[in-house]
Structure formats: C-alpha cells, structure tokens
TORVO-567132 format. One record per atom (N, C-alpha, C, O): residue in three letters; x, z, y. Coordinates in steps of 0.05 Angstrom, whole numbers, plus 5000, padded with zeros to 4 digits. Each point is the difference from the previous one (the first is absolute). Example, Ala and Ser with C-alpha at 12.3 -4.5 7.8 and 13.67 -1.06 7.14 Angstrom:
BEGIN
ALA526451564886;ALA498250005024;ALA501850005024;ALA502150135000;SER497249735021;SER501650015024;SER498550145022;SER501050045022;
//
This chain:
BEGIN
MET041028401417;MET502650214988;MET500349954980;MET498049934989;ARG504050084998;ARG501350084975;ARG500050324991;ARG500050185016;PRO499949844964;PRO500550354993;PRO503450005007;PRO501849845002;SER497950464999;SER502650065007;SER501949904981;SER502149915010;TRP497850074964;TRP501549994984;TRP501649805001;TRP502549995001;VAL495449794999;VAL500149685000;VAL501449975034;VAL500449765006;ARG500250385008;ARG500349965029;ARG503150045003;ARG501849865009;HIS498150424976;HIS503250114999;HIS501749874989;HIS502049925012;HIS497350014950;HIS501249974985;HIS499549684985;HIS501349904981;GLY496750005033;GLY499749714988;GLY498249944974;GLY499850214987;PRO499149635004;PRO497150104989;PRO502450034954;PRO502049894991;ILE496650255002;ILE500350014973;ILE499849634993;ILE499349795011;LYS501850294964;LYS500349654989;LYS497649994981;LYS498849794997;GLU500650404991;GLU497350004982;GLU497950264999;GLU500650235006;LEU496749694985;LEU498550385000;LEU499049884978;LEU499149774998;ILE501250444984;ILE499050004974;ILE497250175001;ILE500350245001;CYS496549654997;CYS498250145005;CYS497850104973;CYS501149984977;ASP497950065023;ASP497850074979;ASP499049804993;ASP500949785007;GLY496950254975;GLY499149774995;GLY495550045010;GLY497949914991;GLU502950265030;GLU497550045011;GLU498949885010;GLU497550035002;GLY504649725014;GLY499449865022;GLY499050045030;GLY498549875014;GLY503150354990;GLY499149985032;GLY501649925007;GLY499549774996;ILE502650245012;ILE502049835006;ILE500449735007;ILE500149845019;ALA499850184939;ALA500149604993;ALA497149825018;ALA500249775006;LYS498350344998;LYS497549835009;LYS499650015019;LYS498449835008;ALA502750415017;ALA498449995019;ALA501649845015;ALA502350074999;PHE497349715015;PHE501949685024;PHE501250145011;PHE502349994991;LYS497550235030;LYS500750105016;LYS502750154987;LYS501950005016;SER498650114962;SER502150154985;SER502349754988;SER502450054998;PHE496249684995;PHE501149764989;PHE501549885023;PHE502249895001;ASP496350155015;ASP502549785030;ASP501050195010;ASP501149945021;TYR499050314974;TYR501850155018;TYR502549984976;TYR502149945010;LEU497950094967;LEU501950034977;LEU501949715009;LEU502350005007;ASP495749744989;ASP500749735001;ASP502250015016;ASP502349974993;ARG496750085037;ARG500649965025;ARG502350145000;ARG501549925018;ASN499650304965;ASN502750115008;ASN501149944972;ASN502250104997;GLY496949764983;GLY502549894981;GLY499650304981;GLY501950154995;ILE496549895001;ILE499750214976;ILE497949914970;ILE497749904999;ARG504550194979;ARG497449784994;ARG498850284973;ARG501250174987;LEU496249755015;LEU498050214993;LEU500149964964;LEU500149794987;ILE499950455004;ILE500249974965;ILE498150214983;ILE500950224992;PRO496049695002;PRO498050155003;PRO500850054969;PRO501349824988;LEU497850434999;LEU499550104972;LEU497249914989;LEU497950065011;ALA502449794967;ALA498049974983;ALA498750325004;ALA500750225007;VAL496649634981;VAL497650315017;VAL501050154979;VAL501349924981;GLY497850365023;GLY500150214985;GLY503650074993;GLY500550144980;GLN501549775035;GLN503150094997;GLN500750075026;GLN498849925020;ARG503450254980;ARG499950235024;ARG502449915012;ARG501249854985;PRO499850185035;PRO503350095010;PRO500650205002;PRO500150095022;ARG500550094953;ARG500450094993;ARG502550135018;ARG498750135017;ILE503749914988;ILE502450025020;ILE497850125029;ILE499450245001;ILE499649565019;ILE497950085020;ILE498050174998;ILE499150115020;ASP500149924956;ASP497650164994;ASP501150315000;ASP498650195007;ARG504049854984;ARG501150284997;ARG500549985027;ARG498450145013;ARG503149755002;ARG501549965034;ARG496950105008;ARG499850254999;THR498249655008;THR497250055008;THR498850244991;THR498750135017;ALA501749974956;ALA499550255004;ALA501150245010;ALA498950195012;LEU504549774977;LEU502250155021;LEU499750045022;LEU500050225011;THR499849535001;THR498950075035;THR497350105001;THR499750095022;ARG498649934967;ARG497450155000;ARG500750285003;ARG499350155018;GLU502549914955;GLU499950304998;GLU502650155023;GLU499550245004;THR502849665008;THR500750025018;THR498450045017;THR500150235008;LEU497549615008;LEU498650075022;LEU498450244992;LEU499650165017;ASN500049864970;ASN498150274994;ASN501250205002;ASN499050215008;LYS503849754985;LYS501450245005;LYS501350145029;LYS500850225007;ILE499049485005;ILE500950025035;ILE497750075011;ILE500050125021;GLY497349824963;GLY497350125025;GLY500350284999;GLY500050145019;THR500349964947;THR499450304997;THR501750125009;THR499750245007;GLN503149614997;GLN500950205010;GLN500350085041;GLN500650215011;LEU498649565000;LEU499250025016;LEU496750065017;LEU499350045023;ARG499549934955;ARG498050255005;ARG500550295002;ARG499050175015;ILE502849854964;ILE500250314996;ILE502050085027;ILE499550215012;GLY502349654994;GLY501650075034;GLY498050025017;GLY500250175018;GLY497149644978;GLY499550025027;GLY499949685017;GLY498349935016;ILE503949934976;ILE500649805012;ILE499049735004;ILE499749874979;LYS499850035040;LYS498649665001;LYS501449805003;LYS500449965023;ILE500649854961;ILE501349774996;ILE497649825004;ILE497650074998;PRO503549685007;PRO497449804997;PRO501349854963;PRO502050024987;PHE496049885012;PHE500949844969;PHE501649895005;PHE502050124992;GLU498849645020;GLU502149814997;GLU501150094998;GLU501249934980;HIS500050305031;HIS503250115005;HIS500350174962;HIS501749944984;GLN495850285011;GLN500250004964;GLN501349814987;GLN502250024989;LEU495549725013;LEU500949804986;LEU502349924996;LEU501249944979;ALA499750055052;ALA503849864994;ALA501950274999;ALA502449995004;GLU496250274988;GLU502050184990;GLU499749984968;GLU501950084986;ALA496149845004;ALA499150024980;ALA501549754986;ALA501550074982;VAL498449615025;VAL501449814996;VAL502450084993;VAL501350014979;PHE499250075053;PHE504050104994;PHE501750154983;PHE502450024996;ALA494750144990;ALA500850224978;ALA499749834977;ALA500950084978;GLY498349745022;GLY499149844971;GLY504049865002;GLY501850024984;ASN498049865042;ASN502649774991;ASN501550125006;ASN501749875013;ALA498850404986;ALA502750165008;ALA501550144973;ALA502449994994;LEU495350144993;LEU499050144972;LEU500649854981;LEU501550044981;SER497349785022;SER497949864961;SER502749854998;SER501249975021;SER500149934954;SER502949874995;SER498649844970;SER498850144984;ALA501749595012;ALA500549724994;ALA502449934983;ALA501849875009;ASN498250174978;ASN503049764994;ASN501850175017;ASN499849915023;ASN501650274977;ASN501250195009;ASN500849975028;ASN502050085012;THR495949794997;THR499050005036;THR497250155011;THR498050114991;ILE503549835034;ILE497350155015;ILE498549705014;ILE501349795003;PRO495250245008;PRO499849805011;PRO501149945038;PRO500249815016;TYR500150454984;TYR501850045034;TYR502149825000;TYR500649835018;ASN501050234953;ASN502749945004;ASN499849684996;ASN501849855007;ALA495050054978;ALA501449784995;ALA499149765026;ALA500849775003;VAL498150325006;VAL498449865027;VAL503250035023;VAL501149795008;TYR499850484999;TYR501550115027;TYR502449934980;TYR501549835010;GLY499150224971;GLY503149984989;GLY501150375010;GLY501349995021;ARG498450234971;ARG500550185009;ARG496950154998;ARG497649975006;VAL504450254978;VAL498950324997;VAL499350195018;VAL501550175009;PRO495449795000;PRO498750255028;PRO501650264992;PRO500550094978;HIS500150005045;HIS500850345016;HIS496750074985;HIS497949915007;LEU502550314968;LEU496950024997;LEU500350455010;LEU498350165008;LEU504649864984;LEU499250255006;LEU504250145020;LEU502449974997;PRO495550195022;PRO502450145020;PRO503250044987;PRO500250044976;ASN501849945039;ASN502350084983;ASN500250425000;ASN499250145018;PRO501749934961;PRO500250264995;PRO502250105025;PRO502249905003;SER496650325015;SER500750045017;SER502750284991;SER501450105017;
//
C-alpha cells in the first residue's frame, strides 16, 4: 500500500536526503522511489538538507507542545492524530516565498480561527 501522501496527492518529483545513506542504500527504498518516478538526490557526506532539518525540528517542537497540553488536560489522543495536527500546523502556519505549503498543495488558505461573533 502506498503511504497516504502518495495515495492522496501523487508522488513527489524528487527526494533530497542527507549523505548518511540510509535511504540511498536501502534496496526497498530505491525500488519504491524508482517505481513511483521519484528522483533521489543524495547530498554529499556532511551536507545537511537545511530546510527539512528545520521543518523536522518545528514538527518535533509542536508535537512536544501538543503532548504537554494533552497531559495537563488529562486528554488521551492517539499519536497519529497528534502528528497529523503538528504537520497541519506546519503546513498552515509556516511560509516560504510569500505562500504557505498548504496553499501550494490545495490552492487555498485553510480556515484556522472561527469567525468573531
């Protein structure tokens, strides 16, 4: 089964990964990427994909904040839902080149806050 992103939106055009080689050396990963027409771009050893590293850090920080608030409130929500909310927040609240990732995919800006009454 395809991961949900590919199932819903189709495959990405290219995947830039760090030079550690985990993805680049894994046959199953390479086969999956090739089968879906995704071009793998491994960076040289020591180079880092800065944008995705920052995005990962923001997602981790958001997950930590969500987890803290849930613990304080005594609320139990499955991790998959927490992760979905953290990814949505990153897509809806971060901007690059005067647009947000959510808008780039869906062509609209999400409704984040309720209308004032």
